[in-house]
MDAnalysis code that builds the backbone (N, CA, C; Angstrom):
import MDAnalysis as mda
import numpy as np

u = mda.Universe.empty(711, n_residues=237, atom_resindex=np.repeat(np.arange(237), 3), trajectory=True)
u.add_TopologyAttr("name", ["N", "CA", "C"] * 237)
u.add_TopologyAttr("resid", np.arange(1, 238))
u.add_TopologyAttr("resname", ["UNK", "UNK", "UNK", "UNK", "UNK", "UNK", "UNK", "UNK", "UNK", "UNK", "UNK", "UNK", "UNK", "UNK", "UNK", "UNK", "UNK", "UNK", "UNK", "UNK", "UNK", "UNK", "UNK", "UNK", "UNK", "UNK", "UNK", "UNK", "UNK", "UNK", "UNK", "UNK", "UNK", "UNK", "UNK", "UNK", "UNK", "UNK", "UNK", "UNK", "UNK", "UNK", "UNK", "UNK", "UNK", "UNK", "UNK", "UNK", "UNK", "UNK", "UNK", "UNK", "UNK", "UNK", "UNK", "UNK", "UNK", "UNK", "UNK", "UNK", "UNK", "UNK", "UNK", "UNK", "UNK", "UNK", "UNK", "UNK", "UNK", "UNK", "UNK", "UNK", "UNK", "UNK", "UNK", "UNK", "UNK", "UNK", "UNK", "UNK", "UNK", "UNK", "UNK", "UNK", "UNK", "UNK", "UNK", "UNK", "UNK", "UNK", "UNK", "UNK", "UNK", "UNK", "UNK", "UNK", "UNK", "UNK", "UNK", "UNK", "UNK", "UNK", "UNK", "UNK", "UNK", "UNK", "UNK", "UNK", "UNK", "UNK", "UNK", "UNK", "UNK", "UNK", "UNK", "UNK", "UNK", "UNK", "UNK", "UNK", "UNK", "UNK", "UNK", "UNK", "UNK", "UNK", "UNK", "UNK", "UNK", "UNK", "UNK", "UNK", "UNK", "UNK", "UNK", "UNK", "UNK", "UNK", "UNK", "UNK", "UNK", "UNK", "UNK", "UNK", "UNK", "UNK", "UNK", "UNK", "UNK", "UNK", "UNK", "UNK", "UNK", "UNK", "UNK", "UNK", "UNK", "UNK", "UNK", "UNK", "UNK", "UNK", "UNK", "UNK", "UNK", "UNK", "UNK", "UNK", "UNK", "UNK", "UNK", "UNK", "UNK", "UNK", "UNK", "UNK", "UNK", "UNK", "UNK", "UNK", "UNK", "UNK", "UNK", "UNK", "UNK", "UNK", "UNK", "UNK", "UNK", "UNK", "UNK", "UNK", "UNK", "UNK", "UNK", "UNK", "UNK", "UNK", "UNK", "UNK", "UNK", "UNK", "UNK", "UNK", "UNK", "UNK", "UNK", "UNK", "UNK", "UNK", "UNK", "UNK", "UNK", "UNK", "UNK", "UNK", "UNK", "UNK", "UNK", "UNK", "UNK", "UNK", "UNK", "UNK", "UNK", "UNK", "UNK", "UNK", "UNK", "UNK", "UNK", "UNK", "UNK", "UNK", "UNK", "UNK", "UNK"])
u.atoms.positions = np.array([
    [95.549, 5.423, 35.357],
    [96.384, 6.322, 34.989],
    [95.862, 7.042, 33.396],
    [96.132, 8.345, 33.330],
    [95.759, 8.804, 31.855],
    [97.012, 8.429, 30.657],
    [96.790, 7.692, 29.636],
    [98.037, 7.098, 28.616],
    [99.002, 8.263, 28.389],
    [99.000, 9.528, 28.443],
    [100.069, 10.254, 28.327],
    [100.767, 10.168, 29.426],
    [100.291, 9.995, 30.808],
    [101.489, 9.612, 31.753],
    [102.218, 8.050, 31.658],
    [101.220, 7.206, 31.239],
    [101.320, 6.283, 31.019],
    [102.599, 5.597, 30.341],
    [102.363, 5.977, 29.145],
    [103.764, 6.303, 28.159],
    [104.855, 6.969, 28.586],
    [104.796, 7.843, 29.304],
    [105.913, 8.595, 29.833],
    [106.836, 7.678, 30.670],
    [106.311, 6.847, 31.437],
    [106.815, 6.150, 32.753],
    [106.914, 4.989, 31.771],
    [106.648, 4.714, 30.498],
    [107.008, 2.977, 29.961],
    [107.914, 3.694, 29.177],
    [108.393, 5.034, 28.662],
    [109.256, 5.139, 27.944],
    [110.843, 5.568, 28.844],
    [110.457, 6.181, 29.988],
    [111.671, 6.106, 31.206],
    [112.059, 4.877, 31.228],
    [111.479, 3.734, 31.645],
    [111.780, 2.606, 32.037],
    [112.321, 1.914, 30.613],
    [112.348, 1.997, 29.527],
    [112.510, 1.791, 28.281],
    [113.940, 2.458, 28.162],
    [114.233, 3.423, 28.355],
    [115.328, 4.506, 28.300],
    [116.448, 3.464, 29.378],
    [115.949, 3.501, 30.816],
    [116.775, 3.032, 31.813],
    [117.243, 1.444, 31.266],
    [116.505, 1.138, 30.725],
    [116.727, -0.568, 30.457],
    [117.426, -0.745, 29.672],
    [117.979, -2.267, 29.415],
    [119.169, -2.659, 28.334],
    [118.774, -2.844, 27.169],
    [117.556, -2.739, 26.642],
    [116.796, -2.824, 25.458],
    [116.782, -1.636, 23.911],
    [117.229, -1.779, 23.521],
    [116.923, -0.507, 22.238],
    [115.780, -0.540, 21.336],
    [116.008, 0.639, 21.194],
    [115.073, 0.836, 20.059],
    [115.041, 2.621, 19.862],
    [114.343, 2.748, 18.854],
    [114.011, 4.371, 18.405],
    [112.776, 4.829, 18.575],
    [112.669, 6.033, 19.254],
    [111.576, 7.021, 19.211],
    [111.762, 8.214, 18.355],
    [111.456, 8.703, 17.229],
    [111.476, 9.179, 16.480],
    [109.911, 10.361, 16.641],
    [110.153, 11.545, 17.018],
    [109.293, 12.311, 17.134],
    [108.782, 13.813, 15.845],
    [107.487, 13.464, 15.454],
    [106.902, 14.701, 14.202],
    [105.573, 15.400, 14.736],
    [105.887, 16.361, 14.674],
    [105.174, 17.177, 15.076],
    [104.987, 18.264, 13.874],
    [104.410, 19.602, 14.611],
    [104.254, 19.986, 13.647],
    [105.336, 21.092, 12.167],
    [106.656, 21.099, 13.021],
    [107.808, 21.591, 11.697],
    [107.588, 20.221, 10.870],
    [107.805, 19.585, 11.414],
    [108.146, 18.283, 10.805],
    [107.066, 17.633, 9.674],
    [105.909, 18.211, 9.918],
    [104.623, 18.128, 8.680],
    [104.886, 19.158, 7.825],
    [104.721, 20.664, 8.264],
    [105.270, 21.357, 7.540],
    [106.174, 20.739, 6.439],
    [107.164, 20.436, 6.804],
    [108.325, 19.976, 5.832],
    [107.916, 19.029, 4.557],
    [107.393, 18.336, 5.570],
    [106.569, 17.325, 4.640],
    [105.536, 17.495, 3.125],
    [105.226, 18.458, 3.576],
    [104.072, 19.052, 2.979],
    [104.410, 20.112, 2.209],
    [105.450, 20.396, 2.189],
    [106.611, 21.706, 1.546],
    [105.603, 22.986, 1.987],
    [105.498, 23.435, 2.806],
    [104.555, 24.669, 3.691],
    [105.579, 25.545, 4.116],
    [105.095, 26.709, 3.427],
    [105.835, 27.892, 4.579],
    [106.439, 28.183, 5.686],
    [107.915, 27.887, 6.109],
    [107.629, 28.213, 7.860],
    [108.326, 29.516, 7.706],
    [108.407, 30.895, 8.402],
    [108.248, 31.843, 8.421],
    [109.242, 32.434, 9.311],
    [109.889, 33.877, 9.367],
    [110.561, 34.450, 10.505],
    [109.537, 34.420, 11.341],
    [108.168, 34.791, 11.209],
    [107.405, 35.073, 12.427],
    [106.962, 33.650, 13.264],
    [107.739, 32.236, 12.919],
    [107.433, 30.935, 13.513],
    [108.325, 31.025, 14.653],
    [108.010, 29.947, 15.609],
    [108.702, 29.674, 16.525],
    [110.210, 28.667, 16.254],
    [109.695, 28.158, 15.137],
    [110.895, 27.784, 14.136],
    [112.574, 28.392, 14.297],
    [111.962, 29.631, 13.613],
    [112.586, 30.334, 12.820],
    [113.136, 31.356, 14.690],
    [112.308, 32.180, 15.202],
    [112.809, 32.822, 16.291],
    [113.418, 31.991, 17.276],
    [113.306, 30.634, 17.961],
    [113.539, 30.133, 19.201],
    [114.985, 28.961, 18.362],
    [114.067, 28.406, 17.203],
    [115.413, 27.355, 17.330],
    [115.968, 27.796, 15.391],
    [116.107, 28.638, 15.180],
    [117.035, 29.277, 14.163],
    [116.659, 28.553, 12.683],
    [115.562, 28.153, 12.440],
    [115.303, 27.521, 10.666],
    [114.190, 28.236, 10.264],
    [114.058, 28.096, 9.086],
    [112.580, 28.801, 8.427],
    [112.634, 27.672, 6.935],
    [111.488, 27.744, 6.164],
    [111.341, 27.080, 4.837],
    [110.621, 27.566, 3.894],
    [111.340, 27.258, 2.856],
    [110.374, 27.798, 1.237],
    [109.299, 27.166, 1.266],
    [108.192, 27.532, 0.409],
    [107.275, 26.919, 0.174],
    [107.300, 25.824, -0.838],
    [107.904, 25.203, -0.695],
    [108.099, 23.493, -1.158],
    [108.952, 22.586, -0.650],
    [108.758, 21.565, -1.286],
    [109.794, 20.463, -0.184],
    [111.342, 20.178, -0.466],
    [111.985, 20.577, 0.598],
    [113.016, 20.721, 0.839],
    [113.818, 19.526, 0.908],
    [114.979, 19.476, 0.622],
    [115.263, 18.371, 0.748],
    [115.579, 17.484, 2.516],
    [115.513, 18.687, 3.164],
    [114.760, 17.754, 4.647],
    [113.250, 17.156, 4.622],
    [112.295, 17.781, 3.982],
    [111.150, 17.425, 3.362],
    [111.503, 16.204, 3.079],
    [112.109, 16.073, 1.815],
    [112.093, 14.659, 0.878],
    [112.625, 13.918, 2.136],
    [113.415, 13.740, 2.472],
    [113.904, 12.743, 3.478],
    [113.737, 12.428, 4.476],
    [112.601, 13.298, 4.972],
    [111.441, 13.020, 6.296],
    [110.371, 12.284, 6.087],
    [109.879, 12.342, 4.481],
    [109.136, 11.081, 4.040],
    [109.652, 9.712, 3.672],
    [110.837, 9.665, 3.444],
    [111.206, 8.558, 3.578],
    [111.417, 7.437, 4.930],
    [111.172, 8.280, 6.083],
    [111.591, 7.787, 7.311],
    [110.461, 7.712, 8.193],
    [108.955, 7.159, 7.370],
    [107.788, 7.058, 8.408],
    [107.694, 5.033, 7.375],
    [108.544, 4.726, 7.270],
    [108.258, 3.055, 6.428],
    [108.593, 2.091, 7.672],
    [108.895, 2.511, 8.435],
    [109.155, 1.176, 9.713],
    [108.223, 0.203, 10.527],
    [108.261, -0.424, 10.067],
    [107.633, -1.585, 11.260],
    [108.071, -2.200, 11.868],
    [109.170, -1.811, 12.430],
    [110.260, -2.847, 13.669],
    [109.777, -2.752, 14.894],
    [109.163, -3.730, 15.500],
    [108.649, -3.888, 16.978],
    [109.693, -2.658, 17.723],
    [110.812, -2.622, 17.930],
    [111.634, -1.789, 18.536],
    [111.757, -0.230, 17.524],
    [110.909, 0.263, 16.724],
    [110.966, 1.670, 16.120],
    [109.492, 2.411, 16.487],
    [109.789, 3.387, 17.172],
    [108.286, 4.233, 18.020],
    [108.007, 5.080, 17.048],
    [107.096, 5.590, 16.980],
    [106.437, 6.843, 16.250],
    [106.194, 7.777, 17.305],
    [106.540, 8.963, 17.355],
    [105.411, 10.268, 18.043],
    [105.049, 10.831, 17.397],
    [104.446, 11.083, 17.286],
    [103.445, 11.840, 17.009],
    [102.217, 12.883, 17.272],
    [102.304, 13.976, 16.984],
    [101.068, 14.882, 17.636],
    [99.648, 14.145, 16.958],
    [99.420, 13.979, 18.465],
    [98.106, 13.407, 19.107],
    [96.368, 14.203, 18.429],
    [95.212, 13.830, 18.591],
    [94.618, 14.485, 17.891],
    [93.813, 15.958, 18.449],
    [94.431, 15.899, 20.164],
    [93.873, 17.455, 20.587],
    [95.218, 18.025, 20.358],
    [96.692, 17.594, 19.950],
    [97.504, 18.686, 19.778],
    [97.389, 19.530, 18.225],
    [96.909, 18.722, 17.469],
    [96.597, 18.784, 15.877],
    [96.254, 18.123, 15.064],
    [94.934, 18.384, 14.840],
    [94.076, 17.120, 14.349],
    [94.440, 16.610, 13.126],
    [94.695, 17.877, 12.307],
    [95.193, 17.426, 10.970],
    [96.654, 17.107, 10.274],
    [97.859, 17.177, 11.743],
    [98.723, 16.765, 11.877],
    [98.641, 15.184, 11.995],
    [97.831, 14.980, 12.762],
    [97.251, 13.591, 13.483],
    [97.186, 12.895, 12.367],
    [96.593, 13.222, 11.616],
    [95.798, 12.497, 10.860],
    [96.572, 12.189, 9.182],
    [97.626, 13.240, 9.195],
    [98.706, 12.979, 8.070],
    [99.611, 11.761, 8.189],
    [100.005, 11.929, 9.414],
    [101.202, 10.602, 9.984],
    [100.357, 9.616, 10.174],
    [99.105, 9.297, 10.795],
    [98.466, 8.319, 11.039],
    [98.064, 7.557, 9.786],
    [97.708, 8.023, 8.627],
    [97.331, 7.738, 7.862],
    [98.292, 7.277, 7.000],
    [99.811, 7.493, 6.828],
    [100.733, 6.965, 6.418],
    [101.749, 6.071, 6.987],
    [101.726, 5.793, 8.574],
    [102.397, 5.155, 9.278],
    [101.648, 4.063, 9.682],
    [102.302, 2.898, 8.998],
    [101.996, 1.258, 9.273],
    [102.125, 0.132, 10.325],
    [102.701, 0.969, 11.381],
    [102.578, 0.076, 12.621],
    [101.837, 0.730, 13.385],
    [101.598, -0.229, 14.737],
    [100.922, 0.208, 16.096],
    [101.767, 0.904, 16.872],
    [103.251, 0.734, 16.700],
    [104.296, 1.447, 17.713],
    [104.011, 3.253, 17.379],
    [102.824, 3.780, 18.161],
    [102.899, 5.005, 18.088],
    [102.393, 6.070, 19.544],
    [103.347, 7.092, 19.610],
    [103.126, 7.254, 21.002],
    [102.551, 9.141, 21.246],
    [102.905, 9.929, 21.573],
    [102.731, 11.114, 21.764],
    [104.164, 11.621, 21.409],
    [103.882, 12.811, 20.756],
    [105.409, 13.628, 20.063],
    [105.374, 14.727, 21.372],
    [104.902, 15.145, 22.550],
    [104.347, 15.932, 23.546],
    [105.117, 15.489, 24.832],
    [105.477, 13.830, 24.794],
    [105.660, 13.132, 26.121],
    [106.575, 13.569, 26.363],
    [108.072, 14.327, 26.202],
    [108.548, 14.776, 27.600],
    [108.506, 15.802, 27.407],
    [107.259, 16.809, 27.325],
    [106.916, 18.351, 27.673],
    [105.830, 18.755, 28.433],
    [105.275, 19.763, 27.994],
    [104.295, 20.002, 28.339],
    [103.806, 19.630, 30.278],
    [102.594, 18.787, 30.046],
    [102.493, 18.371, 31.969],
    [103.268, 16.973, 32.223],
    [104.262, 16.627, 31.274],
    [105.346, 15.892, 31.640],
    [107.058, 16.499, 31.929],
    [107.026, 17.477, 31.598],
    [108.460, 17.863, 31.585],
    [108.836, 18.256, 32.938],
    [108.195, 18.395, 33.941],
    [109.247, 18.728, 35.553],
    [109.670, 17.289, 35.377],
    [108.518, 15.870, 35.135],
    [109.312, 14.968, 35.744],
    [110.522, 14.441, 34.112],
    [110.362, 15.093, 33.334],
    [111.516, 14.725, 32.404],
    [112.718, 15.013, 33.342],
    [113.036, 16.184, 33.488],
    [113.667, 17.056, 34.373],
    [114.445, 16.255, 35.504],
    [113.339, 15.883, 36.148],
    [113.809, 15.151, 37.457],
    [114.569, 13.646, 37.101],
    [114.124, 13.563, 35.827],
    [114.892, 11.948, 34.973],
    [116.075, 12.263, 34.542],
    [116.072, 13.507, 33.861],
    [117.938, 14.144, 33.348],
    [118.480, 14.014, 34.822],
    [118.170, 14.853, 35.953],
    [119.031, 15.048, 36.883],
    [119.415, 13.974, 37.812],
    [118.446, 12.705, 37.646],
    [118.889, 11.712, 38.551],
    [119.530, 10.338, 37.497],
    [119.583, 10.250, 36.247],
    [119.673, 9.706, 35.386],
    [121.373, 9.764, 35.574],
    [121.910, 8.235, 35.352],
    [123.270, 7.744, 35.677],
    [124.209, 7.160, 34.766],
    [123.288, 6.745, 33.565],
    [124.198, 6.532, 32.681],
    [124.618, 7.388, 31.846],
    [125.882, 6.967, 31.018],
    [126.485, 7.879, 30.163],
    [125.948, 7.336, 28.732],
    [125.576, 9.408, 28.100],
    [125.199, 8.530, 26.905],
    [125.940, 9.876, 25.763],
    [125.276, 9.537, 24.477],
    [125.749, 10.567, 23.245],
    [124.852, 11.410, 23.350],
    [124.959, 12.723, 22.867],
    [124.247, 13.741, 22.464],
    [124.772, 14.447, 21.225],
    [123.388, 14.608, 20.404],
    [123.599, 15.346, 19.220],
    [122.411, 16.520, 19.195],
    [123.202, 17.536, 19.101],
    [122.408, 18.599, 19.729],
    [123.381, 19.973, 18.914],
    [122.335, 20.699, 19.421],
    [122.915, 22.789, 19.127],
    [124.358, 23.083, 19.396],
    [124.844, 23.068, 18.365],
    [126.307, 23.632, 18.135],
    [126.647, 24.763, 19.822],
    [125.708, 25.213, 20.274],
    [126.163, 25.704, 21.226],
    [126.109, 24.980, 22.350],
    [125.651, 23.773, 22.801],
    [126.016, 22.722, 24.115],
    [127.137, 23.154, 24.195],
    [127.260, 22.700, 25.666],
    [128.812, 22.584, 26.532],
    [128.400, 21.787, 27.719],
    [129.043, 20.646, 27.866],
    [129.332, 19.330, 28.443],
    [128.532, 19.681, 29.989],
    [129.546, 20.300, 30.383],
    [129.559, 20.269, 31.704],
    [127.677, 21.389, 32.321],
    [127.321, 21.651, 31.380],
    [125.810, 22.091, 31.663],
    [124.876, 21.062, 31.676],
    [125.017, 19.692, 31.491],
    [123.926, 18.696, 31.432],
    [124.343, 18.199, 32.800],
    [123.146, 17.879, 32.927],
    [123.012, 17.224, 34.215],
    [123.125, 15.478, 34.934],
    [123.510, 14.915, 33.300],
    [124.039, 14.284, 33.010],
    [125.171, 13.379, 32.580],
    [126.046, 12.426, 32.415],
    [127.379, 12.519, 32.193],
    [127.135, 11.875, 30.431],
    [128.127, 12.786, 30.612],
    [127.986, 12.850, 28.509],
    [129.668, 12.190, 28.289],
    [129.319, 11.135, 27.092],
    [130.670, 10.340, 26.698],
    [130.837, 11.215, 25.343],
    [130.023, 12.065, 24.476],
    [130.510, 12.808, 23.355],
    [129.439, 13.530, 22.795],
    [129.665, 14.751, 22.459],
    [128.175, 15.702, 22.111],
    [129.175, 15.988, 20.493],
    [128.005, 15.344, 19.282],
    [127.863, 15.645, 18.155],
    [127.317, 17.029, 17.773],
    [127.545, 18.382, 17.384],
    [127.272, 19.484, 17.265],
    [126.720, 19.281, 16.296],
    [125.335, 20.018, 16.022],
    [125.054, 20.183, 14.560],
    [124.804, 21.751, 14.586],
    [124.719, 22.149, 13.250],
    [124.778, 24.150, 13.140],
    [123.180, 24.493, 13.256],
    [123.358, 25.830, 13.626],
    [121.729, 26.606, 13.467],
    [121.039, 26.069, 11.735],
    [120.006, 26.594, 11.751],
    [119.315, 26.809, 10.394],
    [119.673, 25.278, 9.923],
    [119.214, 24.292, 10.263],
    [118.974, 22.793, 9.730],
    [118.598, 22.593, 8.438],
    [117.802, 23.392, 7.789],
    [116.972, 23.320, 6.379],
    [118.224, 24.007, 5.129],
    [118.968, 24.830, 5.602],
    [119.896, 25.104, 4.807],
    [121.316, 24.347, 4.600],
    [121.515, 24.283, 5.857],
    [122.805, 23.190, 6.079],
    [122.285, 21.853, 5.153],
    [121.271, 21.712, 5.612],
    [120.967, 20.186, 4.931],
    [120.967, 20.461, 3.599],
    [121.066, 21.148, 3.033],
    [120.624, 20.856, 1.669],
    [122.242, 21.113, 0.828],
    [123.451, 21.538, 1.720],
    [124.482, 21.143, 1.179],
    [125.269, 20.059, 1.912],
    [125.289, 20.113, 3.211],
    [126.223, 19.449, 3.712],
    [125.091, 18.280, 4.666],
    [124.248, 17.843, 4.101],
    [123.724, 16.601, 4.911],
    [123.930, 15.507, 4.662],
    [124.754, 14.823, 3.724],
    [124.916, 13.454, 3.136],
    [126.182, 13.553, 4.300],
    [127.000, 14.432, 4.191],
    [128.402, 14.509, 4.310],
    [128.211, 14.416, 6.107],
    [127.153, 14.934, 6.794],
    [127.475, 15.195, 7.986],
    [126.529, 13.154, 8.580],
    [125.438, 13.113, 7.810],
    [125.003, 11.749, 8.315],
    [126.195, 10.309, 8.008],
    [126.956, 10.470, 6.903],
    [127.640, 9.788, 6.948],
    [128.627, 9.655, 7.325],
    [129.541, 10.929, 7.974],
    [130.037, 10.681, 9.234],
    [130.093, 10.090, 10.352],
    [128.886, 10.807, 10.693],
    [127.841, 10.066, 12.293],
    [127.714, 8.609, 11.528],
    [127.248, 8.045, 10.833],
    [127.192, 6.549, 10.575],
    [128.845, 5.841, 10.673],
    [129.738, 5.998, 9.843],
    [130.829, 6.042, 10.258],
    [131.191, 5.354, 11.835],
    [131.079, 6.840, 12.540],
    [131.348, 6.474, 13.520],
    [130.312, 5.795, 14.754],
    [129.116, 5.629, 14.302],
    [128.266, 5.067, 15.508],
    [128.104, 3.315, 14.441],
    [128.412, 3.168, 13.422],
    [128.487, 1.429, 13.185],
    [128.782, 0.553, 13.796],
    [129.286, 1.167, 14.738],
    [130.281, -0.378, 15.298],
    [130.146, -0.269, 16.891],
    [128.615, 0.758, 17.523],
    [128.565, 0.478, 18.756],
    [127.448, 0.053, 19.069],
    [127.532, -0.584, 19.938],
    [126.405, -1.654, 20.628],
    [125.892, -0.850, 21.858],
    [124.482, -1.051, 22.274],
    [124.189, -1.120, 23.539],
    [124.228, 0.686, 24.555],
    [123.932, 1.301, 23.075],
    [124.681, 2.983, 24.161],
    [123.190, 3.826, 23.471],
    [123.316, 4.933, 24.632],
    [121.942, 5.394, 24.465],
    [122.457, 7.296, 23.581],
    [121.670, 7.260, 22.992],
    [122.076, 8.921, 21.785],
    [120.421, 9.387, 22.132],
    [120.767, 10.682, 23.061],
    [119.917, 12.124, 22.939],
    [120.146, 12.776, 21.861],
    [119.324, 12.852, 21.147],
    [118.842, 13.565, 19.506],
    [118.076, 14.812, 19.918],
    [118.489, 16.178, 19.696],
    [118.114, 17.041, 19.546],
    [118.448, 18.037, 18.762],
    [117.991, 17.779, 17.384],
    [118.157, 18.988, 15.844],
    [117.058, 19.291, 15.030],
    [115.808, 19.735, 16.142],
    [115.078, 19.932, 15.174],
    [113.975, 18.747, 14.181],
    [113.987, 19.072, 12.875],
    [113.214, 18.476, 12.254],
    [113.987, 17.186, 11.917],
    [115.433, 17.590, 11.705],
    [116.935, 16.474, 11.191],
    [117.065, 15.631, 12.482],
    [116.325, 15.228, 13.019],
    [116.068, 14.307, 14.264],
    [115.652, 13.106, 14.048],
    [114.695, 13.149, 13.216],
    [113.999, 12.257, 12.615],
    [114.667, 11.504, 11.451],
    [115.805, 12.026, 10.721],
    [116.247, 11.737, 9.745],
    [117.217, 10.806, 10.097],
    [117.881, 11.529, 11.002],
    [119.464, 10.581, 11.503],
    [118.870, 9.641, 12.154],
    [117.498, 9.471, 12.825],
    [117.346, 8.348, 13.897],
    [116.986, 7.369, 12.793],
    [116.274, 7.853, 11.765],
    [116.038, 6.772, 10.714],
    [117.507, 6.087, 10.057],
    [118.219, 7.126, 9.829],
    [119.346, 6.707, 9.138],
    [120.226, 5.528, 10.250],
    [120.369, 6.376, 11.489],
    [121.542, 5.533, 12.297],
    [120.964, 4.181, 12.861],
    [119.361, 3.969, 12.825],
    [118.655, 2.773, 13.135],
    [118.477, 2.042, 12.330],
    [118.751, 2.293, 11.126],
    [118.866, 1.406, 9.825],
    [120.399, 0.764, 9.439],
    [121.069, 1.763, 9.497],
    [122.589, 0.808, 9.723],
    [123.044, -0.155, 10.987],
    [122.743, 0.589, 11.784],
    [122.623, -0.192, 13.353],
    [121.255, 0.259, 14.300],
    [120.770, -0.959, 14.561],
    [119.790, -0.961, 15.452],
    [119.941, -1.125, 16.788],
    [121.019, -1.534, 17.152],
    [121.768, -1.817, 18.302],
    [122.104, -1.095, 19.267],
    [121.632, 0.246, 19.830],
    [121.657, 1.034, 20.495],
    [120.334, 1.656, 20.476],
    [119.872, 3.002, 21.690],
    [118.551, 3.404, 21.763],
    [119.050, 4.989, 21.144],
    [118.232, 5.589, 20.468],
    [118.000, 6.620, 19.838],
    [116.826, 6.940, 20.087],
    [117.263, 8.128, 20.479],
    [115.602, 9.081, 21.120],
    [115.645, 10.993, 21.044],
    [114.610, 11.318, 20.016],
    [114.148, 12.590, 19.992],
    [114.084, 13.002, 21.596],
    [115.000, 13.953, 21.998],
    [114.468, 14.674, 22.964],
    [114.099, 16.017, 22.468],
    [114.513, 16.266, 21.757],
    [113.437, 17.465, 21.139],
    [114.070, 18.770, 22.171],
    [113.254, 19.694, 22.454],
    [113.185, 20.516, 23.466],
    [113.636, 20.761, 25.008],
    [113.113, 19.724, 25.260],
    [113.345, 19.391, 26.801],
    [115.256, 19.254, 27.374],
    [115.817, 19.067, 26.669],
    [117.076, 19.377, 26.983],
    [117.995, 20.957, 26.321],
    [116.477, 21.614, 26.326],
    [116.979, 23.268, 26.070],
    [117.712, 23.767, 27.240],
    [117.353, 23.427, 28.381],
    [117.818, 24.580, 29.270],
    [119.679, 24.378, 29.302],
    [119.449, 22.481, 29.482],
    [121.435, 22.755, 29.099],
    [121.392, 23.305, 27.850],
    [121.112, 23.414, 26.623],
    [121.426, 23.372, 25.604],
    [122.145, 24.382, 25.868],
    [120.848, 25.401, 25.664],
    [121.052, 27.018, 25.440],
    [121.346, 27.637, 27.440],
    [121.079, 27.001, 27.978],
    [121.275, 27.748, 29.234],
    [120.429, 28.874, 29.337],
    [118.747, 28.546, 29.074],
    [117.630, 29.214, 29.506],
    [116.103, 28.373, 28.841],
    [114.808, 29.071, 29.803],
    [113.895, 28.879, 28.862],
    [113.637, 29.470, 27.481],
    [113.487, 28.241, 26.756],
    [113.092, 28.383, 25.625],
    [111.619, 28.682, 25.437],
    [110.589, 27.766, 26.298],
    [109.405, 27.318, 25.468],
    [108.379, 27.858, 27.171],
    [107.272, 28.417, 26.637],
    [106.344, 28.514, 27.406],
    [106.422, 27.293, 28.864],
    [106.009, 26.051, 28.021],
    [105.826, 25.113, 28.839],
    [106.825, 24.820, 30.212],
    [107.926, 25.253, 29.875],
    [109.299, 25.211, 30.844],
    [109.255, 25.785, 32.284],
    [108.220, 26.905, 32.252],
    [107.415, 27.767, 33.376],
    [106.514, 26.791, 34.086],
    [106.809, 26.544, 35.271],
    [105.637, 25.530, 35.890],
    [104.099, 26.111, 36.264],
    [104.258, 27.884, 35.888],
    [103.153, 28.672, 36.377],
    [102.646, 28.482, 34.988],
    [102.861, 28.717, 34.072],
    [102.252, 28.673, 32.619],
    [101.103, 27.508, 32.358],
    [99.870, 27.823, 31.351],
    [99.129, 27.008, 31.209],
    [99.498, 25.973, 30.302],
    [100.720, 26.082, 29.630],
    [101.203, 24.920, 28.977],
    [101.964, 23.963, 29.520],
    [102.304, 24.226, 30.788],
    [102.948, 23.330, 31.456],
    [101.755, 22.128, 32.280],
    [100.908, 22.690, 32.132],
    [99.734, 21.516, 32.321],
    [98.717, 20.708, 30.966],
    [99.076, 20.794, 30.307],
    [98.302, 20.093, 29.276],
    [98.935, 19.293, 28.290],
    [97.905, 17.804, 28.407],
    [98.175, 17.008, 28.651],
    [97.561, 16.402, 27.116],
    [98.658, 15.447, 26.358],
    [97.818, 15.187, 24.670],
    [96.757, 14.029, 24.883],
    [96.160, 13.899, 23.965],
    [95.175, 12.962, 23.776],
    [95.021, 12.172, 22.545],
    [94.841, 10.979, 22.289],
    [94.773, 10.204, 21.156],
    [93.116, 10.129, 21.036],
])
């Protein structure tokens, strides 16, 4: 079996298990912020995900750079593969000091329809940290609590990032063996890093745009259309 499919099955089983772990995703947006590159109004980040970035390293970019030092066996880095973006792959792989590496696109593209099937059959109650637009009843799985995150994550984090993470840490600090699905754009990796550092006894999973159809009630990415070429894409290291 292709590793893209193998890793998908591995992490789906890991989520279903009682094992605690972190799965943090780093793709083009996260790398751009780490490098202080401009992300403008013509980008997917702005037009669909409601954030943009100046041509310098913001507080989000600075914080993201601090999240690459984990070497624990239960902390997985999901990064752009060589076939996704070679320069992003090289940037990330040269900075990550662990072999716990998998695909940033694991839940999407050629795996997306299987991801949806997983969500629709998942019988465990979870916490969700995602866009403020989310409504519990629109999700196919049971949700204990939604922690809403506002639009324009870069600007918001400049002023309120510390307050947000501190309130979240206070809530999560004493929780054990819970599952968190996280979808807050590039801030997701900051949240996973901070929560895992304080309390590694939960599952922290960046599910990215794979829950967008439930959060926003519409398809936000071409890969969500099973007839598109993006829905057939397979990543490879």
